[in-house]
C-alpha positions as CSV (number, residue, x, y, z in Angstrom):
1,X,-10.4,-7.7,21.4
2,X,-9.0,-4.9,23.3
3,X,-7.6,-2.3,21.0
4,X,-5.2,0.4,22.4
5,X,-4.0,3.7,20.4
6,X,-1.7,6.3,21.6
7,X,0.3,9.2,19.7
8,X,2.1,12.3,20.8
9,X,4.3,11.0,23.3
10,X,7.0,13.5,21.9
11,X,10.0,11.5,23.6
12,X,10.8,12.7,26.9
13,X,8.3,15.6,27.1
14,X,5.3,13.4,28.0
15,X,7.3,10.0,28.8
16,X,6.0,10.5,32.4
17,X,2.3,9.8,31.4
18,X,3.3,6.4,30.0
19,X,5.3,5.7,33.0
20,X,2.4,6.4,35.3
21,X,0.2,3.9,32.8
22,X,-0.4,0.7,34.7
23,X,0.4,-2.8,32.8
24,X,-1.9,-3.6,30.0
25,X,-2.1,-7.2,30.2
26,X,-5.5,-7.6,28.3
27,X,-4.3,-5.5,25.4
28,X,-4.2,-7.4,22.3
29,X,-3.1,-4.9,19.7
30,X,-1.5,-1.3,20.3
31,X,-1.5,1.2,17.7
32,X,1.0,4.1,17.5
33,X,-0.4,7.4,16.1
34,X,3.0,8.9,15.4
35,X,5.0,11.6,17.1
36,X,6.4,9.2,19.7
37,X,9.8,11.2,19.6
38,X,10.1,15.4,19.3
39,X,12.5,17.1,16.9
40,X,13.6,13.6,15.2
41,X,15.2,12.7,18.4
42,X,16.3,8.7,17.8
43,X,17.1,8.6,21.9
44,X,13.8,9.8,22.7
45,X,12.2,7.4,20.4
46,X,14.3,4.4,22.0
47,X,13.0,5.5,25.3
48,X,9.4,5.5,24.3
49,X,9.6,2.4,22.6
50,X,11.2,0.7,25.8
51,X,8.4,2.1,27.9
52,X,5.8,0.9,25.6
53,X,7.2,-2.7,25.5
54,X,7.4,-2.8,29.5
55,X,3.5,-1.9,29.5
56,X,2.4,-4.3,27.0
57,X,3.2,-7.6,25.3
58,X,0.6,-7.0,22.4
59,X,1.3,-6.7,18.9
60,X,2.4,-3.0,18.1
61,X,1.6,-1.2,14.6
62,X,2.5,2.5,14.1
63,X,2.7,5.4,11.7
64,X,5.3,8.3,11.7
65,X,4.3,11.8,12.6
66,X,5.7,15.0,11.5
67,X,8.5,14.8,14.5
68,X,9.8,11.4,12.8
69,X,11.5,13.4,9.9
70,X,11.0,11.4,6.6
71,X,14.7,11.0,5.9
72,X,15.1,9.1,9.1
73,X,12.1,6.7,8.6
74,X,14.5,3.9,7.8
75,X,16.6,4.4,10.7
76,X,13.2,4.1,13.0
77,X,12.3,0.9,11.4
78,X,15.8,-0.5,12.0
79,X,15.7,0.3,15.6
80,X,12.6,-1.8,16.4
81,X,10.5,-4.9,15.3
82,X,7.3,-2.7,15.4
83,X,5.6,-2.5,12.2
84,X,5.3,1.3,10.7
85,X,3.3,2.1,7.8
86,X,3.8,4.8,5.2
87,X,0.7,4.8,3.1
88,X,0.1,1.0,3.4
89,X,-2.2,-1.7,5.0
90,X,-1.7,-4.5,7.0
91,X,-4.1,-7.3,7.7
92,X,-3.7,-9.4,11.0
93,X,-5.9,-12.0,13.0
94,X,-7.0,-11.6,16.5
95,X,-9.5,-13.8,18.3
96,X,-10.8,-15.0,15.1
97,X,-11.6,-11.7,13.5
98,X,-9.6,-10.4,10.6
99,X,-8.4,-6.8,11.1
100,X,-7.3,-4.7,8.3
101,X,-5.6,-1.4,9.5
102,X,-4.6,1.4,6.8
103,X,-1.9,3.4,8.5
104,X,-0.9,7.0,7.1
105,X,0.8,10.2,8.4
106,X,-2.2,11.9,7.0
107,X,-2.6,15.2,5.0
108,X,-2.9,19.0,5.7
109,X,-5.2,21.0,3.9
110,X,-2.7,23.7,4.2
111,X,0.9,22.5,4.6
112,X,2.8,24.6,7.4
113,X,4.9,27.4,6.5
114,X,8.0,25.3,6.7
115,X,6.6,22.5,4.6
116,X,5.5,25.2,1.8
117,X,9.0,27.0,2.1
118,X,11.1,23.6,1.9
119,X,9.0,21.0,0.3
120,X,7.9,22.4,-3.0
121,X,5.9,19.0,-4.0
122,X,4.2,19.1,-0.5
123,X,0.6,20.0,-2.0
124,X,0.9,17.1,-4.6
125,X,2.3,15.1,-2.0
126,X,-0.8,15.4,0.4
127,X,-3.3,15.1,-2.3
128,X,-1.7,11.5,-3.6
129,X,-1.6,10.7,0.1
130,X,-5.6,11.0,0.1
131,X,-6.0,9.2,-2.9
132,X,-3.8,6.5,-1.8
133,X,-5.4,6.0,1.6
134,X,-9.1,6.0,-0.4
135,X,-7.8,3.3,-2.4
136,X,-6.2,1.2,0.6
137,X,-9.7,1.6,2.5
138,X,-11.1,-1.5,0.8
139,X,-13.2,-3.5,3.5
140,X,-12.2,-6.9,1.3
141,X,-12.8,-9.8,3.6
142,X,-11.9,-8.0,6.9
143,X,-14.0,-8.1,10.0
144,X,-12.5,-4.9,11.2
145,X,-11.4,-1.9,9.2
146,X,-9.4,0.7,11.0
147,X,-7.7,3.8,9.8
148,X,-4.6,5.0,11.7
149,X,-3.4,8.4,10.9
150,X,-1.3,11.1,12.7
151,X,-2.8,14.1,11.5
152,X,-6.5,14.8,12.3
153,X,-8.6,13.5,9.6
154,X,-11.8,15.7,10.3
155,X,-11.9,19.2,11.9
156,X,-14.4,17.9,14.6
157,X,-11.8,16.6,16.7
158,X,-9.9,19.9,16.5
159,X,-12.4,21.8,18.5
160,X,-10.5,23.4,21.4
161,X,-7.8,24.2,19.1
162,X,-7.2,27.6,17.7
163,X,-9.7,27.7,14.5
164,X,-7.3,29.6,12.4
165,X,-4.9,26.4,12.7
166,X,-7.5,23.7,11.7
167,X,-6.1,23.7,8.2
168,X,-2.8,23.4,9.2
169,X,-3.5,20.4,11.8
170,X,-5.3,18.0,9.5
171,X,-7.4,17.7,6.7
172,X,-11.3,17.5,6.6
173,X,-11.0,16.1,2.9
174,X,-10.6,12.7,4.7
175,X,-14.0,13.0,5.8
176,X,-15.6,12.4,2.6
177,X,-13.3,9.1,2.1
178,X,-14.3,7.8,5.7
179,X,-18.1,8.5,4.8
180,X,-17.6,6.5,1.5
181,X,-15.4,3.8,2.5
182,X,-17.0,3.6,6.1
183,X,-14.4,2.2,8.4
184,X,-15.3,0.8,11.9
185,X,-12.7,2.8,13.7
186,X,-10.5,5.7,13.0
187,X,-7.5,6.9,15.1
188,X,-5.5,10.0,15.0
189,X,-3.3,12.4,17.3
190,X,-1.6,15.7,16.6
191,X,-4.2,17.8,18.3
192,X,-2.8,18.3,22.0
193,X,-5.8,20.5,22.8
194,X,-8.7,18.9,20.7
195,X,-11.6,17.1,21.2
196,X,-11.2,13.3,22.3
197,X,-14.1,11.5,20.2
198,X,-16.5,12.4,17.8
199,X,-18.8,10.7,15.4
200,X,-18.8,11.2,11.5
201,X,-21.9,11.0,9.5
202,X,-23.7,12.6,6.2
203,X,-25.4,15.9,7.5
204,X,-27.9,16.1,5.0
205,X,-30.2,13.0,4.5
206,X,-33.8,12.1,5.0
207,X,-35.2,10.8,8.2
208,X,-35.2,7.1,6.8
209,X,-31.7,7.4,5.7
210,X,-30.9,8.9,9.2
211,X,-32.0,5.8,10.9
212,X,-30.1,3.4,8.7
213,X,-26.7,5.7,8.7
214,X,-24.0,4.3,10.6
215,X,-21.9,6.8,12.9
216,X,-18.4,6.4,12.3
217,X,-16.5,6.9,15.5
218,X,-13.2,9.0,15.5
219,X,-10.8,9.0,18.3
220,X,-8.2,11.6,18.7
221,X,-5.8,9.5,21.0
222,X,-3.1,12.5,21.4
223,X,-1.4,11.4,24.8
224,X,-1.5,15.1,26.4
225,X,-5.2,15.4,25.5
226,X,-6.1,12.0,26.9
227,X,-3.5,11.6,29.8
228,X,-3.4,7.8,29.2
229,X,-3.5,5.1,26.4
230,X,-7.0,4.9,24.8
231,X,-8.4,1.4,24.7
232,X,-11.2,-0.1,22.9
233,X,-13.3,-3.4,23.3
234,X,-14.2,-4.6,19.9
235,X,-16.3,-7.4,19.5
236,X,-18.5,-9.1,17.0
237,X,-21.7,-10.7,17.7
238,X,-24.4,-12.1,15.6
239,X,-22.3,-10.6,12.8
240,X,-22.6,-7.2,14.2
241,X,-19.4,-5.4,15.4
242,X,-19.8,-3.3,18.7
243,X,-17.0,-0.9,19.7
244,X,-17.0,0.8,23.1
245,X,-14.4,2.6,25.4
246,X,-12.9,0.7,28.2
247,X,-10.2,0.9,30.8
248,X,-6.6,-0.3,30.0
249,X,-5.8,-2.9,31.9
């Protein structure tokens, strides 16, 4: 199964990168990590969706970013048949594998100045979102468990951004959830100058535990950073899941 992911197209701002992307006929699933538009521009959103559908016939599932304003989410949903999740989960089947995707805009450890000024409940909203995502990240009978977010779910993928901005770009509180629930793949965007790929694992453990600990890959799929859609080859062989980056084609 080939899984693609992308975020931070920002409407016309980075649309040219998508236009230069070759068609992806092998793609089975494309995950959209938010900020498809810029400043809640509906026209920009439509342009990006049109271009994505030109590039692939794959099933698309997405989350909203901070540039798709909360009050317009229903309008965005009405304009496309793409499934957009808002602290929700969906399970699909591809190539005989059950794939569970948990989708969220994500949280910030410190809300932005605008959020603190205009959204008095934002601290509580972010805390409830973390709790909700933790509840959703149950593997159940799925073969592949994916977490899809907009904001960064680890400070490790923010390396390259200004350190003083980390708390307003993501939440490292998600790291403990990721370590506990152990999704197979994690995608996020939002960090245009961050780090492309990191692995999360417990930092303090015995040598024996270290050998057994599974590293959880986290992919920052911000389009300005990657300059292309990120694609993974996901295979299950002898009950073991294998994930590797591959070329989108």
